[in-house]
N, C-alpha and C positions, 0 to 999 in steps of 0.2 A: 479401894485397895483390894488386891487379891494376891494369893501366894500359891504357887505350884510346888508340890513336895513329892519327890521321888524317893522312896525308901526301900532299900535292899531289893531293887528291881532286877529280876531275872527273866529272860525271855529267850525263846528259841523259834526257829522257823516252824510255822504251823503244820506243814506237810512232811516234816522230818524230825530228826532228833539233834539237829545242829544247834548247839547253844551259842548265843551271841552276847547277851548281856549277863554279867556274872555278879550282880549286886551293886547297882548304881544308886548312889545317894546324892541328891541335888535339890536345892531350893532356889526358886526364882520368884521375886516379888515385883509387883507393879512398879514401874519407874526405874527399874534396874536393867542394866545391860550385862549379860553374861556371854562370854565367848567359850564355846566348847570346841577344843582342838584335839588333834590326834592323827596318827597315820591311817592309811586306807585299811579298812577291815576292822577297825577298833571298836565299832558299834555306835558311832555318832548318828548316822542316818537312821539306824534301827531305833535308837532312843527317841528321835523325833517322831517316827511313825507309830511307835507304841503309845506315845503321849496322845497322838491324834486318833488312835484306834484302828490302825491299818490291819486288815484281816490276815495278812501274810505272816503275822507273828503272834505267838501265843505266850502270854505271861504265865510263868510257872511258880513264881514266888514274888512277894513284895507288894507294894501299894503305889498308886499314883493318885494323890489327893489334891483337890483344889479347894482352898479356903477363901471364902469371900466375906466381905463385910455387909452389913444390913442395907447400906446405901449404894451398893456396887452398880446397880442398874437404874439409879435415880428413883423418882417418885412413881414410875409406872409399875414397878414390881416391888411388892412388900416381901421381905425376906425374914422368915422367922428364925429364931436361934438354932433350931434343929435343921435348918436348911443352909447353914453357913459352911459346912464341910461336905464335899461330894467325893466319892470314890469313882474316879473316871473309868476304872476297869469295869464298872457295872453299867456303863452308859454306851450308847451307840455313838458313832462319830458325829452325827448331826446334833446330838444332845450335848456333846462336849463343846462343839462350836457355839451352841446357844448359850452355854455358860461362860464363854469368853476365851476359848482356846482356838488359835489360828495356826495353820501350818502353811508356810510358804515353800513351794516346791522347787527343787533343783531343776527339774525339766517340766515346766508347765505344759499342759495339753493345748493343742490348737483345735478350735471348734468353728468351722465355717457356718455361716448363716445366723449366728447369734452375736449381736452387737455387744460391745463392752457395756454400754448403758443398760441394755435389757438384762444382761447377766448379773450385773452388780445390783440392780434394783431388786431382781428376783431373789438373789442371795440375802440381801438385807431384810426383805419382807419375810423370807423363810426363817431366818434367825429369830426375828421378833416373834413370829407365830410359835415357833418351837419353844422358845424361852417361856412364853406365857403358859403354854400347855404343860411344860415340864414342872413349873412351880404349882400350877393348879392341881396336877395329878399327884405331886408329892404331898400337897396340903390335904387333898381329899382322900389319899390313900388308895387311889385307883391305879390300875395298871394299863399300859397302852395295849390296845387290842392286837396289834401286830408290831412287834418290836423291829421287824425288818422292813416296815413299810416306808420309813424315811419321810422326806418332805413330800407334801401333796402337790406343791407347785413345781413347775419346770420352765426354764427359759424358752422352751420350744412351743409352749401351748398356753392357753388361757387368755382372758381379756387383757388388753394392753394396760388398763388402769387397775388391775386386780391387786389387792394387798393393802396393808395399812398405810404404806408410804406410796402416794400416788405419783404419777409421772412428773407433774409440775413441781411438787415438793422435792422429789428426788433430784431433779435437775439443779435445784439450789444447793442441795447437799453435795452433789458431784462437783459443781463449780467451786464450792468452798474448799473441798478436799484437793482438787487439782491445783488450785492456787496455793494451797498450803504446801504442796509437794513441788510447786513450780513446774507443772506439766502442761503441755499444749492441749487445749480443749478438744482439738480434732482427734486426738488419740482415742477418745471414748466412742467415736462413731465407727470405728473399725470393728471387724469381726474379732472374736476373742482369740488373741494370740496368733491369728492367721496372717502369715507373712511378716510377723514381727521378727526383728533381730533379737539376738540373745539378751542384749541390754534392755530392749523394750519389754520383753517378757518379764524380766526381773523387776522393772519399774511397775509393771502391771500388778505383780504380786504385792508390792508395797502399797499401791493404790487400793487393792482389795482390803488390805489390813486397815487402811485409813477409813474406808467406808464402813467396815464391820466393827471397828473400834474394839478389838479384843483386849482382854485383861493381860493375856500372855500370848506373845507371838513367837513361834518357833520358826526360824528362817534357816532352811537347809541349804547351805553352800550357795547363798544368793549372790555371792561375789564371783562365782566360777564363770570363766569366759568373758569377763567384762574388760573393755579397754579403760583407760584412765578417766576419760570423760564420763562414761556411763557409771563407773565405779563411784565417782564423786556424786553423781545424780542419785544413785540408789542409796548411798550413805546418807545424803542429806534427807532423803525420805525416811530412813530408819531413825535418824535423830529426831525428826519431826514426830514420829509415832511416840517416842518416849517423852519429848519435851511438850508437845501440844496435847497429847491424849493420855499420857501417863502409862502407856503400855509397857509391860515388862518384856524384854527381848532375850531370847535364847538364840544366839548367833552361832551356827555351826559353820566352821571354816577350816581350811587347811593352812591359810596364809595369814601373815600378820598385816598385810598391806591394807585390808579394809579397816583394820583396827587403828590405822593412822587417821581415819576419818570418823569412825564410830568408836569412841574410846570406851572400853568395857570397865565396869566396876569390878568384875571378877573374871578370871580366866581359869578354865579347868582343862586338864589334860586327860584324855581317855586312852587307856591301853588295855587291850585284851578284855574288853567288855565291862570295864569298871573305871571310875574316875581315880586316877593314880595320884594326882597332885593338883592343888588349887592355889591361886595367888592373885595378885593385882595385875594391872596392865603390863608391868615390867616382865612378867612371866612370858607373855607372848613375844616380846623382844628377845628374850633369852632363847626361846624355842627357834626363832628365826635364825639366830646366830649358830646355835649348837645342835639343832635337830631334836629328836626324841630319845636317842639312846641314853643320854645322861639321866633322863628321868627314870627310864627302866632300870638303869644301874643303881640309882639312888634308892628307888622304892623296892626293887626285887633283888638287888645285889648281882644282877647280870644284865649285860647289854644284848 
């Protein structure tokens, strides 16, 4: 089990003084589904990117903490008591990913020449290696020689069977995950997102999360641009992440329609850089019927 805790989080654009987040408080635990809703410009996507460590934003106040239990990563990693809470703001994006944070993009990049299989196996091996180094360094009190170095491996270079998870073992993992998500195996032999439809790109984001098995997955408008069939496919994948892997989901969305298939435990309304109101799944239905002005009027006394 893991718990992501945002406390009084303020953030602004890194190259300017435009404030976007004005004190966000939010907690997401493994196995829970949270929907984060709100109008354009309210700070939803910024919240996602700050959690992941996007350099375009600077945190000016508050904390982003990840609490993990001693058995979070199985028997391979021994977690001491003083290693169970991490301030993500002190960590690079790759280190946050190694601890179990995943960000599903609204507009995934296309990379010609890199197959899905190669990319996913490289990402999995990089996460395993980074996690081992992170806990060893924390335990020994050593600092990384170059904090900006990032992962040593790349999908574009290196021996084909490099890494802890070899090609044969990874093929078994990939087949299992694709069956879990009810995806066509031929999908994995294509180049990463190249020529993919919008729905296929979003399915790929869910597949990446299934392979990496994050504790907390932040999905930024993964339902945008999907027809009803793809929406159902992607939703089934999100439910599998929660039901089969115990992943906590922070689902950022504008619309209630995906929540017909991915029922949230909690719904949060973001207005003007802060969470103005929280409730259960019925809150999303009310927003669909009435919009956001009633929340603004209820909370701030003005529409």
